[in-house]
ZAFI-841532 format. One record per atom (N, C-alpha, C): residue number from 1; atom name; x, y, z. Coordinates in pm, whole numbers. Atoms other than C-alpha are relative to their C-alpha. Example, Ala and Ser with C-alpha at 12.3 -4.5 7.8 and 13.67 -1.06 7.14 Angstrom:
+-----+-------+--------+--------+--------+
! num ! atome !      u !      v !      w !
+-----+-------+--------+--------+--------+
!   1 !     N !     89 !   -119 !      0 !
!   1 !    CA !   1230 !   -450 !    780 !
!   1 !     C !     90 !    120 !      0 !
!   2 !     N !    -82 !   -119 !     -6 !
!   2 !    CA !   1367 !   -106 !    714 !
!   2 !     C !    -77 !    109 !     73 !
+-----+-------+--------+--------+--------+
# end
This chain:
+-----+-------+--------+--------+--------+
! num ! atome !      u !      v !      w !
+-----+-------+--------+--------+--------+
!   1 !     N !     86 !    -55 !     99 !
!   1 !    CA !  -4354 !  -5808 !  -4930 !
!   1 !     C !    -77 !   -125 !    -24 !
!   2 !     N !     70 !    108 !     22 !
!   2 !    CA !  -4646 !  -6029 !  -5016 !
!   2 !     C !    -29 !    -13 !   -159 !
!   3 !     N !      3 !     -4 !    148 !
!   3 !    CA !  -4610 !  -6122 !  -5370 !
!   3 !     C !   -141 !    -39 !    -22 !
!   4 !     N !    125 !     38 !     23 !
!   4 !    CA !  -4961 !  -6278 !  -5374 !
!   4 !     C !    -79 !    126 !    -53 !
!   5 !     N !     95 !   -103 !     16 !
!   5 !    CA !  -5113 !  -5919 !  -5375 !
!   5 !     C !     25 !     57 !   -139 !
!   6 !     N !      3 !    -55 !    156 !
!   6 !    CA !  -4989 !  -5880 !  -5740 !
!   6 !     C !   -113 !    -42 !    -81 !
!   7 !     N !    101 !     49 !     75 !
!   7 !    CA !  -5284 !  -6066 !  -5845 !
!   7 !     C !   -142 !     43 !     60 !
!   8 !     N !    142 !    -19 !    -77 !
!   8 !    CA !  -5569 !  -5934 !  -5601 !
!   8 !     C !    -30 !    164 !    -33 !
!   9 !     N !     56 !   -144 !    -38 !
!   9 !    CA !  -5790 !  -5603 !  -5580 !
!   9 !     C !    -33 !     69 !   -134 !
!  10 !     N !     16 !    -82 !    127 !
!  10 !    CA !  -5940 !  -5367 !  -5831 !
!  10 !     C !    -18 !    149 !     73 !
!  11 !     N !    -20 !   -142 !    -36 !
!  11 !    CA !  -5891 !  -4974 !  -5792 !
!  11 !     C !    -30 !     79 !    -99 !
!  12 !     N !      9 !    -69 !    139 !
!  12 !    CA !  -5994 !  -4691 !  -6027 !
!  12 !     C !    122 !     35 !    -37 !
!  13 !     N !   -142 !    -34 !     60 !
!  13 !    CA !  -5685 !  -4599 !  -6236 !
!  13 !     C !    -26 !    126 !    -84 !
!  14 !     N !    -38 !   -130 !     85 !
!  14 !    CA !  -5572 !  -4301 !  -6411 !
!  14 !     C !    152 !    -23 !    -50 !
!  15 !     N !   -122 !     -1 !     37 !
!  15 !    CA !  -5257 !  -4227 !  -6599 !
!  15 !     C !    100 !    104 !     49 !
!  16 !     N !   -104 !   -124 !    -16 !
!  16 !    CA !  -4924 !  -4038 !  -6556 !
!  16 !     C !    108 !    -43 !    -61 !
!  17 !     N !    -89 !     12 !     76 !
!  17 !    CA !  -4658 !  -3984 !  -6744 !
!  17 !     C !    163 !      9 !     56 !
!  18 !     N !   -136 !     -8 !    -55 !
!  18 !    CA !  -4278 !  -4024 !  -6679 !
!  18 !     C !    107 !     -6 !    -98 !
!  19 !     N !   -119 !     39 !     75 !
!  19 !    CA !  -3928 !  -4060 !  -6822 !
!  19 !     C !     87 !   -113 !     75 !
!  20 !     N !   -100 !     81 !    -59 !
!  20 !    CA !  -3715 !  -4373 !  -6753 !
!  20 !     C !    116 !    -24 !    -72 !
!  21 !     N !   -114 !     52 !     47 !
!  21 !    CA !  -3365 !  -4478 !  -6807 !
!  21 !     C !    -16 !   -133 !    -73 !
!  22 !     N !    -12 !    129 !     82 !
!  22 !    CA !  -3274 !  -4763 !  -7022 !
!  22 !     C !    -35 !   -120 !     92 !
!  23 !     N !     11 !    102 !    -89 !
!  23 !    CA !  -3265 !  -4979 !  -6715 !
!  23 !     C !   -117 !     -4 !     76 !
!  24 !     N !    106 !    -14 !    -54 !
!  24 !    CA !  -3582 !  -4868 !  -6577 !
!  24 !     C !    -98 !    -47 !   -114 !
!  25 !     N !     58 !     55 !     88 !
!  25 !    CA !  -3731 !  -4936 !  -6913 !
!  25 !     C !      1 !   -143 !    -38 !
!  26 !     N !    -46 !    132 !     -1 !
!  26 !    CA !  -3591 !  -5277 !  -6939 !
!  26 !     C !    -76 !    -96 !    136 !
!  27 !     N !     52 !     42 !   -118 !
!  27 !    CA !  -3721 !  -5340 !  -6572 !
!  27 !     C !   -144 !    -10 !    -26 !
!  28 !     N !    138 !    -11 !     23 !
!  28 !    CA !  -4069 !  -5236 !  -6668 !
!  28 !     C !    -46 !   -114 !   -103 !
!  29 !     N !     25 !     95 !     86 !
!  29 !    CA !  -4070 !  -5465 !  -6976 !
!  29 !     C !      1 !   -153 !     64 !
!  30 !     N !    -24 !    115 !    -42 !
!  30 !    CA !  -3943 !  -5743 !  -6778 !
!  30 !     C !   -127 !    -50 !    102 !
!  31 !     N !    134 !     13 !    -76 !
!  31 !    CA !  -4233 !  -5704 !  -6518 !
!  31 !     C !   -113 !    -32 !    -50 !
!  32 !     N !    111 !     52 !     80 !
!  32 !    CA !  -4486 !  -5714 !  -6759 !
!  32 !     C !      4 !   -114 !    -96 !
!  33 !     N !    -12 !     93 !    105 !
!  33 !    CA !  -4360 !  -5955 !  -7019 !
!  33 !     C !     34 !   -138 !     64 !
!  34 !     N !    -48 !    132 !    -55 !
!  34 !    CA !  -4174 !  -6212 !  -6789 !
!  34 !     C !    -73 !    -16 !    112 !
!  35 !     N !     67 !     39 !   -132 !
!  35 !    CA !  -4382 !  -6184 !  -6465 !
!  35 !     C !   -141 !     22 !    -36 !
!  36 !     N !    159 !    -19 !     20 !
!  36 !    CA !  -4727 !  -6083 !  -6625 !
!  36 !     C !    -67 !    110 !     97 !
!  37 !     N !     65 !   -101 !    -95 !
!  37 !    CA !  -4776 !  -5778 !  -6381 !
!  37 !     C !    -38 !    120 !    -79 !
!  38 !     N !     55 !   -134 !     52 !
!  38 !    CA !  -4972 !  -5477 !  -6488 !
!  38 !     C !     79 !    124 !     67 !
!  39 !     N !    -63 !   -110 !    -53 !
!  39 !    CA !  -4835 !  -5144 !  -6446 !
!  39 !     C !    -47 !     48 !    121 !
!  40 !     N !     78 !    -22 !   -131 !
!  40 !    CA !  -5111 !  -5074 !  -6196 !
!  40 !     C !     39 !    -74 !    110 !
!  41 !     N !    -44 !    107 !   -107 !
!  41 !    CA !  -5001 !  -5381 !  -5974 !
!  41 !     C !    118 !     20 !     25 !
!  42 !     N !   -136 !    -40 !    -38 !
!  42 !    CA !  -4663 !  -5258 !  -5990 !
!  42 !     C !     -2 !    100 !    139 !
!  43 !     N !     -1 !   -124 !    -94 !
!  43 !    CA !  -4750 !  -4951 !  -5785 !
!  43 !     C !    -82 !    -31 !    124 !
!  44 !     N !     88 !     41 !    -96 !
!  44 !    CA !  -5044 !  -5118 !  -5582 !
!  44 !     C !     82 !    -92 !     88 !
!  45 !     N !    -56 !     75 !    -85 !
!  45 !    CA !  -4801 !  -5371 !  -5450 !
!  45 !     C !     95 !     58 !    116 !
!  46 !     N !   -118 !    -89 !    -82 !
!  46 !    CA !  -4540 !  -5113 !  -5332 !
!  46 !     C !    -64 !     77 !     86 !
!  47 !     N !     61 !   -108 !    -95 !
!  47 !    CA !  -4767 !  -4847 !  -5207 !
!  47 !     C !    -97 !    -40 !     81 !
!  48 !     N !     99 !     46 !    -87 !
!  48 !    CA !  -4983 !  -5080 !  -5013 !
!  48 !     C !     70 !    -35 !    126 !
!  49 !     N !    -68 !     33 !   -126 !
!  49 !    CA !  -4711 !  -5173 !  -4776 !
!  49 !     C !    138 !    103 !     35 !
!  50 !     N !   -116 !    -95 !    -36 !
!  50 !    CA !  -4499 !  -4923 !  -4593 !
!  50 !     C !    141 !    -37 !     15 !
!  51 !     N !   -125 !     43 !    -24 !
!  51 !    CA !  -4224 !  -5111 !  -4517 !
!  51 !     C !     82 !     -5 !   -147 !
!  52 !     N !    -56 !    -36 !    134 !
!  52 !    CA !  -4186 !  -5151 !  -4889 !
!  52 !     C !     38 !    121 !    -60 !
!  53 !     N !    -28 !   -154 !     45 !
!  53 !    CA !  -4209 !  -4788 !  -4946 !
!  53 !     C !    113 !     43 !     35 !
!  54 !     N !   -133 !    -39 !    -68 !
!  54 !    CA !  -3927 !  -4736 !  -4713 !
!  54 !     C !    124 !    -67 !    -67 !
!  55 !     N !   -147 !     78 !     69 !
!  55 !    CA !  -3696 !  -4998 !  -4901 !
!  55 !     C !     -7 !     61 !   -144 !
!  56 !     N !    -10 !    -59 !    129 !
!  56 !    CA !  -3800 !  -4824 !  -5242 !
!  56 !     C !     61 !    128 !     26 !
!  57 !     N !    -67 !    -99 !     -9 !
!  57 !    CA !  -3692 !  -4501 !  -5093 !
!  57 !     C !    126 !      8 !     31 !
!  58 !     N !   -160 !     29 !      1 !
!  58 !    CA !  -3364 !  -4621 !  -4956 !
!  58 !     C !     55 !    -15 !   -143 !
!  59 !     N !    -41 !     42 !    126 !
!  59 !    CA !  -3309 !  -4762 !  -5300 !
!  59 !     C !      7 !    128 !    -91 !
!  60 !     N !     -3 !   -113 !     93 !
!  60 !    CA !  -3402 !  -4423 !  -5461 !
!  60 !     C !    109 !     90 !     34 !
!  61 !     N !   -111 !    -85 !    -29 !
!  61 !    CA !  -3173 !  -4232 !  -5252 !
!  61 !     C !    147 !    -33 !    -26 !
!  62 !     N !   -108 !     29 !     49 !
!  62 !    CA !  -2900 !  -4430 !  -5348 !
!  62 !     C !     50 !      9 !   -158 !
!  63 !     N !    -25 !    -26 !    153 !
!  63 !    CA !  -2944 !  -4378 !  -5711 !
!  63 !     C !     26 !    124 !    -44 !
!  64 !     N !    -36 !   -118 !     36 !
!  64 !    CA !  -2810 !  -4091 !  -5899 !
!  64 !     C !   -107 !     27 !    -85 !
!  65 !     N !    128 !    -52 !    101 !
!  65 !    CA !  -3097 !  -3888 !  -6065 !
!  65 !     C !     76 !     86 !   -104 !
!  66 !     N !    -53 !    -71 !    108 !
!  66 !    CA !  -2961 !  -3805 !  -6415 !
!  66 !     C !    -99 !      7 !    -86 !
!  67 !     N !    116 !    -31 !    101 !
!  67 !    CA !  -3245 !  -3651 !  -6598 !
!  67 !     C !     36 !    -28 !   -172 !
!  68 !     N !    -33 !     28 !    161 !
!  68 !    CA !  -3039 !  -3679 !  -6942 !
!  68 !     C !      8 !   -134 !    -15 !
!  69 !     N !     17 !    132 !     42 !
!  69 !    CA !  -3018 !  -4035 !  -6915 !
!  69 !     C !   -148 !    -45 !      1 !
!  70 !     N !    139 !     47 !     30 !
!  70 !    CA !  -3400 !  -4066 !  -6924 !
!  70 !     C !    -52 !     20 !   -124 !
!  71 !     N !     33 !    -12 !    169 !
!  71 !    CA !  -3471 !  -4143 !  -7281 !
!  71 !     C !   -129 !    -75 !    -20 !
!  72 !     N !    114 !     43 !     61 !
!  72 !    CA !  -3782 !  -4333 !  -7290 !
!  72 !     C !   -139 !     65 !    108 !
!  73 !     N !    109 !    -72 !    -57 !
!  73 !    CA !  -4111 !  -4131 !  -7214 !
!  73 !     C !   -126 !   -117 !      8 !
!  74 !     N !    111 !    108 !    -13 !
!  74 !    CA !  -4399 !  -4368 !  -7086 !
!  74 !     C !   -124 !     61 !     66 !
!  75 !     N !    133 !    -35 !    -50 !
!  75 !    CA !  -4772 !  -4318 !  -7004 !
!  75 !     C !    -25 !   -114 !     89 !
!  76 !     N !     47 !    142 !    -72 !
!  76 !    CA !  -4837 !  -4560 !  -6712 !
!  76 !     C !   -146 !     15 !     63 !
!  77 !     N !    134 !      7 !    -84 !
!  77 !    CA !  -5158 !  -4675 !  -6558 !
!  77 !     C !     35 !    -18 !    127 !
!  78 !     N !    -25 !     28 !   -154 !
!  78 !    CA !  -5168 !  -4635 !  -6203 !
!  78 !     C !   -124 !     28 !     74 !
!  79 !     N !    119 !    -37 !    -85 !
!  79 !    CA !  -5432 !  -4649 !  -5934 !
!  79 !     C !      2 !    143 !     58 !
!  80 !     N !      4 !   -130 !    -32 !
!  80 !    CA !  -5572 !  -4301 !  -5815 !
!  80 !     C !     65 !     10 !    135 !
!  81 !     N !    -54 !     -4 !   -142 !
!  81 !    CA !  -5470 !  -4371 !  -5450 !
!  81 !     C !    162 !    -20 !    -23 !
!  82 !     N !   -129 !     -3 !      4 !
!  82 !    CA !  -5134 !  -4475 !  -5555 !
!  82 !     C !     82 !    103 !    -59 !
!  83 !     N !    -52 !   -121 !     54 !
!  83 !    CA !  -5073 !  -4176 !  -5786 !
!  83 !     C !     11 !     98 !    143 !
!  84 !     N !     11 !    -90 !    -81 !
!  84 !    CA !  -5171 !  -3971 !  -5490 !
!  84 !     C !    118 !    -24 !    105 !
!  85 !     N !    -91 !     25 !    -81 !
!  85 !    CA !  -4944 !  -4150 !  -5251 !
!  85 !     C !    165 !     16 !    -67 !
!  86 !     N !   -118 !    -28 !     90 !
!  86 !    CA !  -4660 !  -4122 !  -5524 !
!  86 !     C !     46 !    143 !     24 !
!  87 !     N !    -18 !   -162 !     28 !
!  87 !    CA !  -4702 !  -3744 !  -5563 !
!  87 !     C !     63 !     48 !    152 !
!  88 !     N !    -18 !    -46 !   -132 !
!  88 !    CA !  -4721 !  -3709 !  -5167 !
!  88 !     C !    176 !    -25 !     56 !
!  89 !     N !   -128 !     32 !    -48 !
!  89 !    CA !  -4398 !  -3913 !  -5099 !
!  89 !     C !    123 !     80 !    -84 !
!  90 !     N !    -86 !    -75 !     61 !
!  90 !    CA !  -4220 !  -3738 !  -5377 !
!  90 !     C !     44 !    138 !     39 !
!  91 !     N !      5 !   -121 !    -40 !
!  91 !    CA !  -4294 !  -3421 !  -5247 !
!  91 !     C !     84 !     23 !    148 !
!  92 !     N !    -49 !     -3 !   -123 !
!  92 !    CA !  -4216 !  -3502 !  -4888 !
!  92 !     C !    150 !    -43 !     24 !
!  93 !     N !   -152 !     64 !      9 !
!  93 !    CA !  -3893 !  -3689 !  -4955 !
!  93 !     C !     99 !     80 !    -95 !
!  94 !     N !    -69 !    -78 !    105 !
!  94 !    CA !  -3788 !  -3433 !  -5203 !
!  94 !     C !     90 !    -67 !   -124 !
!  95 !     N !    -45 !    102 !    116 !
!  95 !    CA !  -3718 !  -3695 !  -5468 !
!  95 !     C !    -87 !     17 !   -128 !
!  96 !     N !    100 !    -16 !    144 !
!  96 !    CA !  -3835 !  -3641 !  -5839 !
!  96 !     C !    -82 !   -118 !     -4 !
!  97 !     N !     63 !    100 !     43 !
!  97 !    CA !  -4130 !  -3850 !  -5932 !
!  97 !     C !     35 !    -91 !    -95 !
!  98 !     N !    -38 !    100 !     85 !
!  98 !    CA !  -3972 !  -4000 !  -6210 !
!  98 !     C !    105 !    -89 !     55 !
!  99 !     N !    -79 !     60 !    -49 !
!  99 !    CA !  -3688 !  -4096 !  -6006 !
!  99 !     C !    -85 !   -115 !     99 !
! 100 !     N !     47 !     64 !    -78 !
! 100 !    CA !  -3934 !  -4257 !  -5767 !
! 100 !     C !    -83 !   -100 !    -70 !
! 101 !     N !     69 !    114 !     61 !
! 101 !    CA !  -4126 !  -4436 !  -6020 !
! 101 !     C !     86 !   -100 !    -44 !
! 102 !     N !    -87 !     92 !     62 !
! 102 !    CA !  -3831 !  -4570 !  -6192 !
! 102 !     C !     59 !   -116 !    128 !
! 103 !     N !    -51 !     87 !   -137 !
! 103 !    CA !  -3690 !  -4679 !  -5819 !
! 103 !     C !    -77 !   -117 !     33 !
! 104 !     N !     92 !    107 !    -19 !
! 104 !    CA !  -4019 !  -4847 !  -5760 !
! 104 !     C !     -2 !   -130 !    -99 !
! 105 !     N !      4 !     91 !     95 !
! 105 !    CA !  -4021 !  -5055 !  -6104 !
! 105 !     C !    131 !    -75 !      1 !
! 106 !     N !   -143 !     80 !     -5 !
! 106 !    CA !  -3638 !  -5134 !  -6068 !
! 106 !     C !      3 !    -98 !    110 !
! 107 !     N !    -28 !     63 !   -127 !
! 107 !    CA !  -3672 !  -5251 !  -5688 !
! 107 !     C !    -92 !   -123 !    -25 !
! 108 !     N !     90 !    139 !     23 !
! 108 !    CA !  -3976 !  -5496 !  -5792 !
! 108 !     C !     43 !    -77 !    -82 !
! 109 !     N !    -64 !     87 !     93 !
! 109 !    CA !  -3797 !  -5625 !  -6084 !
! 109 !     C !    120 !    -71 !     59 !
! 110 !     N !    -95 !     71 !    -39 !
! 110 !    CA !  -3490 !  -5696 !  -5903 !
! 110 !     C !    -26 !   -127 !    115 !
! 111 !     N !     45 !     88 !   -102 !
! 111 !    CA !  -3681 !  -5846 !  -5607 !
! 111 !     C !    -72 !   -133 !    -61 !
! 112 !     N !     61 !    108 !     53 !
! 112 !    CA !  -3892 !  -6080 !  -5844 !
! 112 !     C !    110 !    -92 !    -85 !
! 113 !     N !    -99 !     85 !     66 !
! 113 !    CA !  -3574 !  -6181 !  -6049 !
! 113 !     C !     71 !    -88 !    109 !
! 114 !     N !    -60 !     67 !    -99 !
! 114 !    CA !  -3416 !  -6262 !  -5722 !
! 114 !     C !    -71 !   -126 !     49 !
! 115 !     N !     88 !     99 !    -25 !
! 115 !    CA !  -3711 !  -6465 !  -5617 !
! 115 !     C !     -1 !   -112 !    -89 !
! 116 !     N !     10 !     89 !    101 !
! 116 !    CA !  -3722 !  -6648 !  -5927 !
! 116 !     C !    147 !    -77 !    -13 !
! 117 !     N !   -139 !     76 !      7 !
! 117 !    CA !  -3344 !  -6726 !  -5941 !
! 117 !     C !     21 !   -100 !    128 !
! 118 !     N !     20 !     72 !   -132 !
! 118 !    CA !  -3384 !  -6845 !  -5571 !
! 118 !     C !    -73 !   -148 !    -13 !
! 119 !     N !    102 !     95 !     10 !
! 119 !    CA !  -3676 !  -7069 !  -5670 !
! 119 !     C !     64 !   -108 !   -111 !
! 120 !     N !    -79 !     93 !     87 !
! 120 !    CA !  -3479 !  -7217 !  -5969 !
! 120 !     C !     94 !    -79 !     49 !
! 121 !     N !   -103 !     58 !    -63 !
! 121 !    CA !  -3175 !  -7300 !  -5761 !
! 121 !     C !    -71 !    -93 !     86 !
! 122 !     N !     63 !    109 !    -89 !
! 122 !    CA !  -3400 !  -7501 !  -5505 !
! 122 !     C !    -66 !    -79 !   -112 !
! 123 !     N !     71 !     94 !     87 !
! 123 !    CA !  -3578 !  -7652 !  -5816 !
! 123 !     C !    110 !    -78 !    -65 !
! 124 !     N !   -111 !     91 !     67 !
! 124 !    CA !  -3246 !  -7786 !  -5966 !
! 124 !     C !     34 !    -98 !    115 !
! 125 !     N !    -50 !     82 !    -97 !
! 125 !    CA !  -3153 !  -7935 !  -5622 !
! 125 !     C !   -130 !   -111 !     -4 !
! 126 !     N !    100 !     91 !     16 !
! 126 !    CA !  -3499 !  -8100 !  -5633 !
! 126 !     C !      4 !    -90 !    -95 !
! 127 !     N !    -31 !     57 !    125 !
! 127 !    CA !  -3440 !  -8205 !  -5979 !
! 127 !     C !     88 !   -137 !     20 !
! 128 !     N !   -117 !     85 !     -8 !
! 128 !    CA !  -3110 !  -8382 !  -5885 !
! 128 !     C !    -70 !   -123 !     89 !
! 129 !     N !     55 !    123 !    -88 !
! 129 !    CA !  -3303 !  -8601 !  -5599 !
! 129 !     C !   -112 !    -66 !    -79 !
! 130 !     N !     81 !     56 !     87 !
! 130 !    CA !  -3576 !  -8654 !  -5830 !
! 130 !     C !     60 !    -89 !    -94 !
! 131 !     N !    -52 !     94 !     92 !
! 131 !    CA !  -3350 !  -8796 !  -6099 !
! 131 !     C !     65 !   -113 !     70 !
! 132 !     N !    -54 !    135 !    -64 !
! 132 !    CA !  -3173 !  -9040 !  -5834 !
! 132 !     C !   -121 !    -84 !     27 !
! 133 !     N !    135 !     76 !     -7 !
! 133 !    CA !  -3545 !  -9147 !  -5747 !
! 133 !     C !    -49 !    -74 !   -134 !
! 134 !     N !     34 !     68 !    136 !
! 134 !    CA !  -3601 !  -9200 !  -6118 !
! 134 !     C !     60 !   -120 !    -14 !
! 135 !     N !    -73 !    124 !    -11 !
! 135 !    CA !  -3308 !  -9441 !  -6111 !
! 135 !     C !    -39 !   -104 !     44 !
! 136 !     N !     49 !     95 !   -105 !
! 136 !    CA !  -3428 !  -9627 !  -5823 !
! 136 !     C !   -142 !    -66 !    -66 !
! 137 !     N !    136 !     52 !     43 !
! 137 !    CA !  -3782 !  -9646 !  -5970 !
! 137 !     C !     -2 !    -91 !   -128 !
! 138 !     N !    -33 !     82 !    112 !
! 138 !    CA !  -3639 !  -9778 !  -6310 !
! 138 !     C !     17 !   -143 !     50 !
! 139 !     N !    -47 !    145 !    -68 !
! 139 !    CA !  -3482 ! -10066 !  -6095 !
! 139 !     C !   -133 !    -65 !     52 !
! 140 !     N !    117 !     65 !    -64 !
! 140 !    CA !  -3823 ! -10119 !  -5906 !
! 140 !     C !    -87 !    -54 !    -98 !
! 141 !     N !     92 !     70 !    103 !
! 141 !    CA !  -4007 ! -10149 !  -6235 !
! 141 !     C !     33 !   -127 !    -39 !
! 142 !     N !    -27 !    123 !     52 !
! 142 !    CA !  -3790 ! -10411 !  -6366 !
! 142 !     C !    -15 !   -112 !     99 !
! 143 !     N !     17 !    110 !   -112 !
! 143 !    CA !  -3811 ! -10618 !  -6031 !
! 143 !     C !   -161 !    -21 !     17 !
! 144 !     N !    138 !     25 !     -9 !
! 144 !    CA !  -4206 ! -10567 !  -6034 !
! 144 !     C !    -32 !   -113 !   -137 !
! 145 !     N !     49 !     59 !    139 !
! 145 !    CA !  -4216 ! -10701 !  -6407 !
! 145 !     C !     49 !   -135 !     19 !
! 146 !     N !    -29 !    145 !    -11 !
! 146 !    CA !  -4014 ! -11013 !  -6304 !
! 146 !     C !    -91 !    -52 !    115 !
! 147 !     N !     38 !     43 !   -110 !
! 147 !    CA !  -4213 ! -11057 !  -5977 !
! 147 !     C !   -147 !    -13 !    -19 !
! 148 !     N !    148 !    -20 !     19 !
! 148 !    CA !  -4571 ! -10981 !  -6090 !
! 148 !     C !    -33 !    -49 !   -138 !
! 149 !     N !     46 !     56 !    152 !
! 149 !    CA !  -4795 ! -11125 !  -6385 !
! 149 !     C !    -33 !    136 !    -67 !
! 150 !     N !      8 !   -105 !     70 !
! 150 !    CA !  -4827 ! -10873 !  -6667 !
! 150 !     C !   -132 !     77 !     26 !
! 151 !     N !    101 !    -85 !    -17 !
! 151 !    CA !  -5192 ! -10784 !  -6596 !
! 151 !     C !    -34 !     33 !    148 !
! 152 !     N !     11 !    -34 !   -123 !
! 152 !    CA !  -5144 ! -10717 !  -6209 !
! 152 !     C !    -11 !    141 !     13 !
! 153 !     N !     54 !   -122 !    -23 !
! 153 !    CA !  -5313 ! -10405 !  -6101 !
! 153 !     C !    119 !    104 !     63 !
! 154 !     N !   -130 !   -101 !    -44 !
! 154 !    CA !  -4982 ! -10274 !  -5916 !
! 154 !     C !     76 !     56 !   -116 !
! 155 !     N !    -86 !    -59 !    107 !
! 155 !    CA !  -4793 ! -10263 !  -6233 !
! 155 !     C !    -68 !    110 !    -72 !
! 156 !     N !     71 !   -101 !     61 !
! 156 !    CA !  -5063 ! -10071 !  -6407 !
! 156 !     C !    -18 !    147 !     81 !
! 157 !     N !     -4 !    -97 !    -76 !
! 157 !    CA !  -5077 !  -9829 !  -6114 !
! 157 !     C !    141 !     56 !     22 !
! 158 !     N !   -133 !    -56 !      1 !
! 158 !    CA !  -4728 !  -9796 !  -6071 !
! 158 !     C !     56 !     52 !   -124 !
! 159 !     N !    -10 !    -74 !    116 !
! 159 !    CA !  -4694 !  -9706 !  -6432 !
! 159 !     C !    -39 !    146 !     -7 !
! 160 !     N !     67 !   -120 !    -35 !
! 160 !    CA !  -4920 !  -9421 !  -6351 !
! 160 !     C !    104 !     74 !     70 !
! 161 !     N !    -84 !    -73 !   -100 !
! 161 !    CA !  -4699 !  -9300 !  -6071 !
! 161 !     C !    133 !     37 !    -71 !
! 162 !     N !    -95 !    -48 !     70 !
! 162 !    CA !  -4375 !  -9314 !  -6311 !
! 162 !     C !    -36 !     86 !   -113 !
! 163 !     N !     49 !    -92 !    103 !
! 163 !    CA !  -4579 !  -9121 !  -6562 !
! 163 !     C !     -5 !    146 !     62 !
! 164 !     N !      1 !    -93 !    -84 !
! 164 !    CA !  -4635 !  -8866 !  -6296 !
! 164 !     C !    123 !     82 !     17 !
! 165 !     N !   -134 !    -46 !    -47 !
! 165 !    CA !  -4291 !  -8836 !  -6179 !
! 165 !     C !     58 !     55 !   -126 !
! 166 !     N !    -50 !    -71 !    131 !
! 166 !    CA !  -4170 !  -8814 !  -6546 !
! 166 !     C !    -50 !    108 !    -51 !
! 167 !     N !     68 !   -126 !     46 !
! 167 !    CA !  -4405 !  -8534 !  -6637 !
! 167 !     C !     71 !    136 !    110 !
! 168 !     N !    -35 !    -89 !    -88 !
! 168 !    CA !  -4286 !  -8347 !  -6309 !
! 168 !     C !    160 !     48 !    -17 !
! 169 !     N !   -155 !    -17 !     40 !
! 169 !    CA !  -3917 !  -8409 !  -6404 !
! 169 !     C !     18 !     90 !   -138 !
! 170 !     N !      6 !   -102 !    114 !
! 170 !    CA !  -3990 !  -8253 !  -6744 !
! 170 !     C !    -25 !    151 !      0 !
! 171 !     N !     38 !   -119 !    -44 !
! 171 !    CA !  -4158 !  -7972 !  -6615 !
! 171 !     C !    126 !     94 !     87 !
! 172 !     N !   -122 !    -62 !    -77 !
! 172 !    CA !  -3872 !  -7883 !  -6366 !
! 172 !     C !     97 !     32 !   -107 !
! 173 !     N !   -121 !    -38 !    105 !
! 173 !    CA !  -3622 !  -7903 !  -6667 !
! 173 !     C !    -47 !    113 !    -97 !
! 174 !     N !     33 !    -92 !     72 !
! 174 !    CA !  -3841 !  -7693 !  -6854 !
! 174 !     C !     10 !    144 !     43 !
! 175 !     N !      8 !   -117 !    -55 !
! 175 !    CA !  -3882 !  -7435 !  -6613 !
! 175 !     C !    179 !     60 !     31 !
! 176 !     N !   -132 !    -58 !    -20 !
! 176 !    CA !  -3490 !  -7416 !  -6542 !
! 176 !     C !     71 !     65 !   -142 !
! 177 !     N !    -54 !    -16 !    144 !
! 177 !    CA !  -3433 !  -7395 !  -6923 !
! 177 !     C !    -70 !    115 !    -43 !
! 178 !     N !     75 !   -124 !     60 !
! 178 !    CA !  -3699 !  -7137 !  -7008 !
! 178 !     C !    -56 !     89 !     89 !
! 179 !     N !     69 !    -96 !   -112 !
! 179 !    CA !  -3827 !  -6985 !  -6685 !
! 179 !     C !   -155 !    -26 !     27 !
! 180 !     N !    153 !     22 !    -18 !
! 180 !    CA !  -4193 !  -7119 !  -6754 !
! 180 !     C !    -26 !    -69 !    157 !
! 181 !     N !     22 !     59 !   -137 !
! 181 !    CA !  -4339 !  -7186 !  -6403 !
! 181 !     C !    -72 !   -134 !      8 !
! 182 !     N !     43 !    110 !    -16 !
! 182 !    CA !  -4438 !  -7528 !  -6310 !
! 182 !     C !   -159 !     17 !     48 !
! 183 !     N !    144 !      0 !    -15 !
! 183 !    CA !  -4823 !  -7593 !  -6314 !
! 183 !     C !    -18 !    -89 !    120 !
! 184 !     N !     29 !     80 !   -127 !
! 184 !    CA !  -4930 !  -7702 !  -5948 !
! 184 !     C !   -120 !    -86 !    -31 !
! 185 !     N !    100 !    119 !     30 !
! 185 !    CA !  -5218 !  -7887 !  -6095 !
! 185 !     C !     33 !    -86 !   -103 !
! 186 !     N !    -50 !     85 !     84 !
! 186 !    CA !  -5026 !  -8060 !  -6342 !
! 186 !     C !      9 !   -147 !     22 !
! 187 !     N !    -49 !    157 !    -41 !
! 187 !    CA !  -4990 !  -8448 !  -6361 !
! 187 !     C !     67 !    -16 !   -144 !
+-----+-------+--------+--------+--------+
# end
C-alpha cells in the first residue's frame, strides 16, 4: 500500500452512517488524531488498491460480526466512488457494510501503527549510533580547541555541525517519547 496516497487527490464526497465497536471507534480516533488522516482518505487509500481491498476482506472475514457490540453510531465522510465500491463489495461478498467499514478502519490503523513502531525501532538504533558519534565529536571539539586558534573558521563551522547533530538527536528523542515525527527540513 502506498501511504503517500493518504495526502493526495480530490473527489466529491458524501456521508454514510454506520455503527462501530469500541475497537473500531478507537481506531478511527487514532487515524484522525494521531495520523491526521481524514475519514474520506481512509477509504480512498484502501479502495484505490485492489490488493488492499483483498487484504481488508480477509481481515473482515476473520472478524466475528456482532451487531450487539456496535455501540458507536457514526456519520462518516466518504468519496462517492468509494461509497459505491463499499456497497458493491459488501453486497458481492455478503459482508455487512458496517463490518466492512470497521474492518477498513481497523486494518489501516493497525498498518500505520505497525509502520510507526517499526520506524521508531529503527530510529532508536540510529539514535544509539548518533550518541556514539556525539561522544567522538565532543572529543574532537576538545582536540580542535587545543590545536586551532579561537577565531579559526573551522571551529565556527564545526560548532554549527555539532548544533545540527544535537538538534537531530533531540528530535529523535522527542519522536521516541512522544511520537512526533521528525521534520526532514529541520536543522
